VEXDREN-2710 file (C-alpha; in Angstrom, 1 decimal):
% VEXDREN-2710
k/r/px/py/pz
1/MET/19.2/8.6/-10.0
2/GLN/17.5/11.7/-8.5
3/THR/19.6/14.8/-7.7
4/GLU/16.8/17.2/-6.8
5/LYS/16.1/17.5/-3.1
6/GLN/12.9/15.6/-2.1
7/MET/10.8/15.0/1.0
8/ASN/11.7/11.5/2.3
9/VAL/9.4/10.5/5.2
10/VAL/10.2/7.6/7.4
11/ASN/7.6/6.2/9.9
12/ILE/8.7/3.7/12.5
13/VAL/5.6/1.9/13.4
14/ASN/5.5/-1.0/15.7
15/PHE/2.3/-2.6/16.6
16/VAL/1.5/-4.5/19.7
17/ARG/-0.7/-7.6/20.5
18/ALA/-1.1/-9.2/23.9
19/VAL/-1.5/-12.8/22.8
20/GLU/0.1/-15.2/20.1
21/PRO/-2.0/-18.4/20.1
22/ARG/0.3/-20.0/17.6
23/ASP/3.1/-19.8/20.2
24/PRO/1.5/-19.2/23.7
25/ALA/4.9/-19.5/25.4
26/GLY/6.5/-16.7/23.3
27/ASP/7.7/-13.5/24.9
28/LEU/5.7/-10.8/23.4
29/MET/7.2/-8.0/25.5
30/SER/10.7/-8.7/24.2
31/SER/10.1/-7.1/20.8
32/VAL/8.4/-4.1/22.4
33/THR/11.1/-3.3/24.9
34/HIS/14.0/-3.8/22.3
35/GLU/12.2/-1.7/19.7
36/TYR/11.6/1.0/22.2
37/ALA/15.2/0.9/23.4
38/LEU/16.6/1.2/19.8
39/CYS/14.3/4.0/18.9
40/THR/15.4/5.8/22.1
41/LYS/19.1/5.1/21.5
42/TYR/19.0/6.9/18.2
43/GLY/16.4/9.6/19.2
44/PHE/14.0/8.6/16.5
45/GLU/10.5/9.8/16.4
46/HIS/8.4/6.6/16.4
47/THR/4.9/5.2/16.8
48/PHE/3.5/2.3/18.7
49/LEU/0.0/1.1/17.9
50/LEU/-1.6/-1.0/20.7
51/GLN/-4.3/-3.6/20.1
52/TYR/-7.2/-3.6/22.6
53/ASP/-5.9/-6.6/24.4
54/ALA/-2.6/-4.8/24.9
55/LEU/-4.4/-1.9/26.6
56/VAL/-5.8/-4.3/29.2
57/ARG/-2.8/-6.5/29.7
58/GLU/-1.2/-5.1/32.8
59/ASP/2.5/-5.3/32.0
60/MET/2.0/-3.8/28.5
61/ARG/-0.3/-1.1/29.8
62/ASP/2.1/-0.1/32.5
63/PHE/5.2/-0.1/30.2
64/PHE/3.5/2.4/27.9
65/LEU/1.9/4.4/30.7
66/ALA/5.3/4.9/32.3
67/ARG/6.6/6.3/29.0
68/LYS/3.5/8.1/27.6
69/ASP/5.2/11.5/28.1
70/ASP/8.3/10.6/26.0
71/PRO/8.2/13.4/23.4
72/HIS/9.7/11.1/20.8
73/MET/7.0/8.4/21.0
74/GLU/3.4/8.4/19.8
75/ILE/0.9/5.8/21.2
76/GLY/-1.9/5.0/18.8
77/PHE/-4.4/2.1/18.3
78/TRP/-4.0/-1.1/16.2
79/PHE/-7.6/-2.1/15.2
80/GLU/-8.0/-5.9/15.0
81/VAL/-11.1/-7.2/16.9
82/VAL/-10.2/-9.4/19.8
83/LYS/-12.2/-11.2/22.4
84/PRO/-11.7/-8.7/25.2
85/LEU/-13.1/-6.1/22.9
86/THR/-16.1/-8.1/21.7
87/ASP/-16.8/-8.8/25.5
88/ALA/-16.7/-5.1/26.3
89/ALA/-19.0/-4.4/23.4
90/GLY/-21.5/-7.2/24.4
91/LEU/-20.9/-9.1/21.1
92/PRO/-20.4/-12.8/20.6
93/TRP/-16.8/-13.9/19.9
94/ARG/-16.5/-16.0/16.7
95/GLY/-12.8/-16.9/16.9
96/ARG/-11.3/-20.3/16.9
97/PRO/-11.9/-22.2/20.3
98/GLY/-9.4/-21.1/22.9
99/TRP/-8.1/-18.1/20.8
100/THR/-8.8/-14.6/21.9
101/TRP/-7.1/-13.1/18.8
102/ASP/-7.8/-14.6/15.3
103/TRP/-6.3/-13.1/12.2
104/HIS/-9.2/-14.2/9.9
105/ILE/-11.7/-11.5/8.7
106/VAL/-14.2/-13.2/10.8
107/PRO/-13.9/-12.4/13.7
108/GLY/-10.9/-10.1/13.5
109/PHE/-11.9/-7.2/11.3
110/LEU/-14.5/-4.5/11.4
111/MET/-16.1/-5.5/8.0
112/ALA/-17.2/-8.7/9.7
113/TYR/-19.7/-6.7/11.8
114/THR/-22.8/-4.6/11.0
115/GLN/-22.4/-0.8/10.9
116/GLU/-24.2/-0.6/14.3
117/GLN/-21.8/-3.2/15.7
118/ARG/-18.8/-1.3/14.2
119/VAL/-19.9/1.8/16.0
120/THR/-20.0/0.0/19.3
121/LEU/-16.6/-1.6/18.7
122/CYS/-15.0/1.7/17.8
123/ASP/-16.6/3.4/20.8
124/ARG/-15.4/0.7/23.3
125/ALA/-11.9/0.8/21.8
126/MET/-11.6/4.5/21.8
127/GLU/-13.0/5.0/25.3
128/LYS/-10.7/2.3/26.7
129/PHE/-7.7/4.0/25.0
130/ARG/-8.8/7.3/26.6
131/GLU/-9.4/5.6/30.0
132/VAL/-5.8/4.4/30.0
133/PHE/-3.9/7.3/28.5
134/GLY/-6.2/10.3/29.0
135/TYR/-6.7/11.1/25.3
136/TYR/-8.0/9.6/22.1
137/PRO/-5.5/8.1/19.6
138/ALA/-4.4/10.3/16.7
139/SER/-3.3/7.4/14.6
140/VAL/-5.1/4.1/13.9
141/GLY/-3.8/1.2/11.9
142/SER/-5.0/-2.2/10.7
143/TRP/-4.3/-4.7/7.9
144/MET/-7.8/-3.8/6.6
145/LEU/-10.2/-1.0/7.5
146/ASP/-13.5/-0.1/6.0
147/SER/-14.4/3.4/5.0
148/PHE/-17.5/3.5/7.2
149/SER/-15.4/2.8/10.4
150/VAL/-12.6/5.2/9.3
151/GLU/-15.0/8.1/8.7
152/TYR/-16.7/7.4/12.1
153/MET/-13.4/7.5/13.9
154/ARG/-12.3/10.5/12.1
155/LYS/-15.4/12.5/12.8
156/LYS/-16.2/11.4/16.4
157/TYR/-12.8/10.8/17.8
158/GLY/-10.6/13.1/15.7
159/VAL/-8.2/10.4/14.4
160/ARG/-5.8/12.2/12.2
161/GLY/-4.1/9.4/10.2
162/PHE/-4.6/5.8/9.3
163/CYS/-2.5/3.1/7.9
164/ILE/-3.3/-0.2/6.2
165/CYS/-1.4/-3.1/4.6
166/ARG/0.6/-2.8/1.5
167/GLU/-0.7/-4.3/-1.8
168/GLN/-1.1/-8.0/-1.6
169/PHE/-3.1/-10.8/-3.1
170/GLY/-4.5/-13.4/-0.8
171/VAL/-1.8/-13.2/1.8
172/ASP/-3.1/-14.5/5.1
173/ALA/-6.8/-13.6/4.7
174/TYR/-6.4/-10.2/3.0
175/THR/-6.4/-9.0/-0.6
176/LEU/-5.8/-5.3/-1.1
177/TRP/-5.4/-4.8/-4.9
178/GLY/-5.4/-1.7/-6.9
179/GLY/-4.8/1.1/-4.4
180/TYR/-1.9/3.5/-4.1
181/PHE/1.1/1.2/-4.3
182/ASN/2.8/3.2/-1.6
183/GLN/2.9/6.6/0.1
184/GLY/-0.5/8.2/1.2
185/TYR/-3.8/9.5/-0.2
186/TYR/-7.3/10.8/0.9
187/PRO/-9.6/7.8/0.7
188/SER/-13.0/7.8/-0.8
189/ARG/-16.0/7.7/1.6
190/ASP/-17.2/4.6/-0.3
191/ASN/-14.0/2.7/-1.0
192/LEU/-11.1/3.1/1.6
193/LEU/-8.5/1.5/-0.8
194/CYS/-9.1/4.2/-3.5
195/PRO/-8.4/8.0/-3.5
196/ALA/-11.4/10.2/-3.7
197/GLN/-12.0/12.1/-7.0
198/GLU/-13.8/15.0/-5.4
199/GLU/-13.4/16.6/-2.0
200/ARG/-17.2/16.0/-1.2
201/ASN/-16.5/12.3/-1.6
202/ALA/-13.3/12.2/0.5
203/ILE/-12.5/11.4/4.1
204/ASP/-10.4/14.3/5.3
205/ALA/-7.6/12.2/6.9
206/PRO/-4.8/10.4/5.0
207/VAL/-4.3/6.7/4.7
208/PHE/-0.7/5.4/4.4
209/ARG/0.5/2.1/3.0
210/MET/2.6/0.0/5.4
211/LEU/5.6/-2.3/5.3
212/GLY/7.9/-0.8/2.7
213/PRO/7.0/-2.8/-0.4
214/ASN/9.6/-3.9/-3.0
215/PRO/8.5/-2.0/-6.2
216/ILE/9.8/-5.0/-8.4
217/TYR/8.6/-8.1/-6.5
218/ASN/5.8/-6.9/-4.2
219/TYR/3.1/-7.9/-6.8
220/GLY/1.2/-11.1/-6.6
221/ASP/3.7/-13.9/-5.9
222/HIS/6.5/-12.4/-8.0
223/PRO/6.5/-15.0/-10.7
224/PHE/10.0/-14.5/-11.9
225/PRO/12.3/-17.5/-12.6
226/GLY/15.2/-17.6/-10.2
227/TYR/13.8/-15.3/-7.5
228/GLU/14.6/-17.1/-4.2
229/ALA/14.0/-14.5/-1.5
230/ARG/12.1/-16.0/1.3
231/GLY/8.8/-14.5/2.6
232/CYS/7.2/-11.2/1.9
233/PRO/9.0/-8.8/-0.6
234/THR/9.1/-5.9/1.9
235/ILE/11.6/-4.3/4.2
236/GLU/10.2/-6.0/7.2
237/PRO/13.0/-7.2/9.4
238/ALA/11.4/-10.7/9.8
239/TRP/12.1/-11.4/6.1
240/ASP/15.1/-11.7/3.9
241/GLY/14.2/-8.3/2.3
242/GLY/14.7/-6.6/5.7
243/SER/17.5/-8.7/7.3
244/LYS/20.2/-8.7/4.6
245/GLU/22.4/-5.7/4.5
246/GLU/22.8/-5.5/0.7
247/VAL/19.0/-5.6/0.2
248/VAL/18.3/-3.0/2.9
249/ASP/20.9/-0.8/1.3
250/TRP/19.1/-1.2/-2.0
251/PHE/15.8/-0.4/-0.3
252/PHE/17.1/2.9/1.2
253/ASP/18.7/3.9/-2.0
254/THR/15.4/3.2/-3.9
255/TYR/13.3/5.1/-1.7
256/PHE/15.5/8.1/-0.8
257/ASN/17.3/8.6/-4.2
258/ASN/15.0/7.7/-7.0
259/PRO/12.1/10.0/-8.2
260/SER/9.1/10.0/-5.9
261/LEU/7.3/13.2/-7.1
262/ALA/5.4/14.7/-4.1
263/PHE/7.3/12.7/-1.4
264/SER/8.9/9.4/-0.6
265/TYR/7.4/7.3/2.2
266/ILE/8.6/4.2/4.0
267/GLN/7.3/2.4/7.1
268/LEU/9.8/0.6/9.2
269/GLY/9.0/-1.6/12.2
270/GLN/7.5/-4.9/13.0
271/GLU/4.6/-6.4/15.0
272/ASN/5.5/-8.1/18.2
273/SER/3.9/-11.4/17.1
274/PHE/7.4/-11.8/15.6
275/PHE/9.6/-12.3/18.6
276/TRP/12.9/-10.5/19.2
277/ASN/15.0/-13.4/18.2
278/GLU/13.2/-13.4/14.8
279/ILE/13.8/-9.7/14.1
280/GLU/16.8/-8.7/16.1
281/VAL/19.3/-8.8/13.2
282/GLY/17.1/-7.0/10.7
283/PHE/15.7/-4.4/13.0
284/THR/18.9/-3.5/14.7
285/MET/20.7/-3.2/11.4
286/GLN/18.0/-1.0/9.8
287/MET/18.1/1.4/12.8
288/GLU/21.9/1.6/12.6
289/LYS/21.8/2.4/8.8
290/LEU/18.9/4.8/9.2
291/ASP/20.8/6.7/11.8
292/LYS/23.8/7.1/9.5
293/ILE/21.5/8.3/6.7
294/VAL/19.8/10.9/8.9
295/ARG/23.1/12.2/10.2
296/ALA/24.5/12.6/6.7
297/ARG/21.4/14.1/5.0
298/ASP/18.8/16.8/5.7
299/ASP/16.1/15.4/3.4
300/VAL/15.3/12.2/5.3
301/HIS/12.7/12.9/8.1
302/VAL/11.9/10.3/10.7
303/MET/8.5/11.3/12.0
304/LYS/5.6/10.1/14.2
305/MET/2.7/8.9/12.2
306/ARG/0.4/11.6/13.5
307/ASP/2.9/14.3/12.5
308/THR/3.1/12.8/9.1
309/ALA/-0.7/13.0/8.8
310/ASP/-0.6/16.6/9.9
311/TRP/2.2/17.5/7.5
312/PHE/0.2/15.8/4.7
313/VAL/-3.0/17.7/5.4
314/LYS/-1.1/21.0/5.5
315/GLU/0.9/20.3/2.3
316/TYR/-2.1/18.8/0.3
317/PRO/-5.3/20.6/1.4
318/HIS/-8.9/20.1/0.2
319/CYS/-8.5/16.4/0.2
320/ALA/-6.4/16.5/-3.1
321/SER/-4.3/13.4/-3.2
322/PRO/-0.8/14.1/-4.5
323/SER/0.8/12.3/-7.4
324/VAL/3.6/10.0/-6.2
325/ALA/6.1/7.5/-7.6
326/LEU/8.2/4.5/-6.5
327/CYS/10.9/3.5/-8.9
328/GLY/13.0/0.4/-8.9
329/THR/15.7/1.4/-11.3
330/THR/18.0/-1.4/-10.2
331/ASN/17.4/-4.9/-8.8
332/PRO/19.1/-6.3/-5.6
333/PHE/18.6/-9.8/-7.2
334/PRO/20.1/-11.2/-10.5
335/GLN/17.0/-10.9/-12.7
336/ASN/17.0/-8.2/-15.4
337/LEU/14.1/-6.3/-14.1
338/GLN/13.1/-2.7/-13.6
339/SER/9.7/-1.3/-12.1
340/PHE/8.2/2.2/-12.2
341/TRP/5.1/2.9/-10.2
342/TYR/3.0/6.1/-10.6
343/ASN/0.1/6.8/-8.4
344/THR/-2.3/9.8/-8.9
345/ARG/-5.9/10.6/-7.9
346/ARG/-7.4/9.1/-11.1
347/TYR/-5.3/6.0/-11.6
348/ARG/-2.1/4.1/-10.8
349/CYS/0.1/2.3/-13.3
350/ASN/3.3/0.2/-13.4
351/VAL/5.8/0.3/-16.2
352/MET/7.9/-3.0/-16.1
353/VAL/11.1/-3.9/-17.9
354/ARG/11.7/-7.6/-17.9
355/ASP/14.6/-9.0/-19.9
356/GLY/14.4/-6.0/-22.3
357/GLU/10.7/-6.1/-22.8
358/VAL/8.8/-3.0/-21.8
359/TYR/5.1/-3.3/-20.8
360/PHE/2.6/-2.1/-18.4
361/ARG/2.2/-4.7/-15.8
362/ASP/-0.6/-2.9/-14.0
363/ILE/-3.0/0.0/-14.7
364/MET/-5.9/0.6/-12.2
365/LYS/-8.6/3.2/-12.5
366/TYR/-10.3/5.1/-9.7
367/GLU/-13.9/6.4/-9.8
368/ASP/-15.9/7.5/-6.9
369/LEU/-18.9/5.6/-8.1
370/TYR/-17.1/2.2/-7.7
371/HIS/-18.0/1.4/-4.1
372/ASP/-16.2/-1.0/-1.7
373/CYS/-18.8/-3.7/-0.9
374/TRP/-17.8/-3.6/2.8
375/VAL/-19.3/-0.1/3.3
376/ASN/-22.8/-1.6/3.8
377/ARG/-22.3/-5.3/3.6
378/VAL/-21.1/-7.7/6.4
379/CYS/-18.2/-10.2/5.4
380/THR/-19.3/-13.6/6.6
381/GLU/-16.1/-15.4/5.3
382/ASN/-12.5/-15.8/6.6
383/THR/-11.2/-13.7/3.6
384/ALA/-12.0/-10.4/2.2
385/ARG/-10.9/-8.3/-0.9
386/MET/-10.8/-4.6/-1.5
387/ASP/-9.9/-3.4/-5.1
388/ALA/-10.1/-0.8/-7.8
389/LEU/-11.0/-1.1/-11.5
390/PRO/-8.5/-3.0/-13.6
391/VAL/-7.4/-1.8/-17.0
392/VAL/-4.3/-4.0/-16.9
393/ASP/-4.0/-6.6/-14.2
394/GLY/-0.7/-8.5/-14.4
395/TRP/-1.5/-10.9/-11.7
396/GLY/-5.3/-11.4/-11.7
397/TRP/-5.4/-11.9/-15.6
398/ARG/-2.7/-14.6/-15.7
399/ASP/-3.0/-18.3/-16.7
400/ASP/-0.7/-21.0/-18.0
401/ASP/-0.7/-19.5/-21.4
402/HIS/-0.4/-15.9/-20.3
403/PRO/1.9/-15.9/-17.3
404/PHE/2.8/-12.2/-17.7
405/PRO/-0.4/-10.4/-18.8
406/GLY/0.2/-6.8/-19.7
407/LEU/0.0/-3.9/-22.2
408/TYR/3.3/-4.6/-24.4
409/LEU/5.0/-1.7/-25.8
410/ASP/8.5/-2.5/-27.2
411/LYS/11.8/-4.3/-26.7
412/ILE/15.1/-2.5/-25.7
413/ASP/18.7/-3.5/-25.3
414/ALA/19.7/-1.0/-22.5
415/PRO/18.2/-0.1/-19.1
416/ALA/15.2/2.3/-19.1
417/THR/15.7/5.7/-17.3
418/VAL/13.3/7.8/-15.4
419/THR/12.8/11.5/-14.7
420/GLN/10.2/13.5/-12.9
421/ASP/8.6/16.9/-13.1
422/LYS/7.3/17.8/-9.8
423/GLU/5.5/21.0/-10.8
424/ASN/3.4/19.1/-13.4
425/GLU/3.2/15.9/-11.4
426/THR/4.6/13.9/-14.3
427/LEU/6.9/10.8/-14.4
428/THR/8.6/10.0/-17.6
429/VAL/10.2/6.6/-18.4
430/ARG/12.6/6.5/-21.4
431/ALA/13.1/3.1/-22.9
432/GLY/15.1/3.1/-26.1
433/ARG/13.5/5.5/-28.7
434/MET/10.2/5.3/-26.8
435/THR/9.0/7.5/-23.9
436/VAL/6.1/6.9/-21.5
437/THR/4.9/9.9/-19.6
438/CYS/2.5/9.5/-16.7
439/THR/0.4/12.6/-16.0
440/PRO/-2.5/13.2/-13.7
441/ASP/-4.9/13.0/-16.5
442/GLY/-3.6/10.0/-18.5
443/ILE/-0.7/8.1/-20.0
444/VAL/1.2/9.5/-23.0
445/MET/3.2/7.1/-25.1
446/ASP/5.5/8.6/-27.7
447/LEU/6.3/5.8/-30.2
448/PRO/8.4/7.0/-33.1
449/ASP/8.2/3.7/-34.8
450/ARG/4.5/3.5/-34.5
451/GLN/4.7/-0.1/-33.4
452/PRO/1.4/-1.9/-32.5
453/LEU/0.7/-2.2/-28.7
454/THR/-0.8/-5.5/-27.4
455/LEU/-2.8/-5.9/-24.3
456/ASP/-2.5/-9.5/-23.3
457/PHE/-5.0/-11.3/-21.0
458/SER/-6.4/-14.6/-20.1
459/PRO/-9.5/-15.5/-22.2
460/ALA/-11.2/-16.6/-19.1
461/ILE/-12.0/-12.9/-18.3
462/SER/-12.8/-12.0/-22.0
463/ASP/-16.5/-11.5/-21.1
464/SER/-15.5/-8.4/-19.1
465/ILE/-13.3/-6.8/-21.8
466/GLY/-14.3/-5.1/-25.0
467/ALA/-13.4/-2.3/-27.3
468/ASP/-14.5/0.0/-30.0
469/ALA/-12.4/2.1/-32.4
470/GLY/-11.6/4.8/-29.8
471/ALA/-11.9/3.1/-26.4
472/ILE/-11.2/0.1/-24.2
473/ARG/-14.4/-0.9/-22.4
474/MET/-14.5/-3.1/-19.4
475/SER/-16.7/-4.3/-16.5
476/HIS/-15.7/-5.4/-13.0
477/ASN/-18.0/-6.6/-10.3
478/ALA/-20.9/-5.5/-12.6
479/TYR/-19.5/-2.0/-12.8
480/ALA/-18.9/-0.7/-16.4
481/TYR/-16.1/1.8/-17.2
482/SER/-14.0/2.8/-20.1
483/VAL/-10.6/4.3/-21.2
484/PRO/-10.7/6.4/-24.3
485/VAL/-7.7/6.0/-26.5
486/ARG/-6.3/8.8/-28.8
487/GLY/-3.8/8.2/-31.6
488/ALA/-4.6/4.6/-32.2
489/THR/-7.5/2.3/-33.2
490/VAL/-8.5/-0.4/-30.8
491/LYS/-9.4/-4.0/-31.7
492/VAL/-10.2/-6.9/-29.4
493/ASP/-9.8/-10.7/-30.1
494/ARG/-11.3/-12.4/-27.1
495/ALA/-10.5/-15.9/-28.1
496/ALA/-6.8/-15.1/-28.2
497/GLY/-6.9/-13.0/-25.2
498/ARG/-5.6/-9.8/-27.0
499/ILE/-6.5/-6.2/-27.6
500/THR/-4.5/-4.5/-30.2
501/LEU/-3.8/-0.7/-30.2
502/ALA/-2.7/0.2/-33.8
503/PRO/-1.1/3.7/-33.7
504/THR/-2.4/6.3/-36.3
505/ASP/0.1/8.8/-34.9
506/LYS/3.4/8.7/-33.1
507/ARG/1.7/9.6/-29.9
508/VAL/-0.9/7.3/-28.2
509/VAL/-2.7/8.5/-25.2
510/LEU/-4.8/6.6/-22.6
511/GLU/-7.2/9.1/-21.1
512/MET/-7.8/8.4/-17.5
513/ASN/-9.8/11.5/-16.6
514/ASN/-13.2/10.6/-18.0
END
């Protein structure tokens, strides 16, 4: 557990739609009014993000206009493309018949439109917001955003901070795979999911990850036997993870008391497409618990999203994304699992302990030259993917014979422990006699027994993986990259789906700064 004071940031972000075609009779105002009432009851700083159709729906517009001077509330914009917005932009609506909001990429997200059309949609949205409230929004969120639109809104309208969906693989219509697992970063101008490597390639406004992900189970479909939690493994009050007291207590303990390096960040709240009867228990309980925590501690800060963005820019200038961590040292469910996430400008990684087996479940590399295809390309399908460069992909590389792909290190008979060095931006996991130290430049593994390390993967992707004596070499979406290895020789067996790192020293280093 962490004893050193750390910066723990809480954003309460509720976003508002005007229609729910799956349940047209549902009361979309119920969640809004109750969420506002509870935030007001406890005096919490909070943010509402309004979709375009909410701006033009009279009762919703009037509700927020009457409260726009509330010093504890920020009103921002939720950017899904809806029929009233395409009508205002003079563009055809491509949603399902009778639906004015459709969550598929086509028509609901900006990457489904040309750059010229994105500019028009952004202009109409921002001007309508200013027409209603008298100013442009400082915060904009969406499940998925493209870097072209984000940079445009930042430069023309002065948007100060953005938020996007947590990591997920194929949920609804969206795959976001390989970015910062949590917290915030300065995005690349050519790949919104990835942090920029150099200031000249960065958008100078932070992106934050939403929904409060579970560091153990929020990875693919959490394929661990016996895991029976319903729905998304986040703290969202609509799901078991956010409506059971013991699990919420675990979330707050994990986020506020474990090492986080630069800062800890959790987003609470829920979209109003979940009606109040679906989220009342979880949302009310979370606000009560948060109030007790804030009253008892001076290191948990409930902030508006725009104020978090301003703090971030002041604290981390020159578009230098900070190193952050999210550590699941214990598990609220009965499986013997631990998970340690480290995110830094050049890469992210996840050290997993499963039934005593220590392995990297995930390592993703960031390079400015790896571009997101939606910068210049129009998505014509219902689904879209944004990703980074996989070095280890414990979900995407799996098959029936390799259910848990990863870089396997050792076996231990006691829980791993974790410490941080904030000054040097390092996170160290100690597992038995072995230590793994994650640094901004790479991953250092101290292996006193010089045991071989095995990178396990599905042979189906073997054509994209190679090696020579001193490096792992890969390609992804026709982009070639490599990870130099010091202190071990590297050998690949494509037929078996295996790369072996044979240590020549007690210290093996994966260099991530090349």
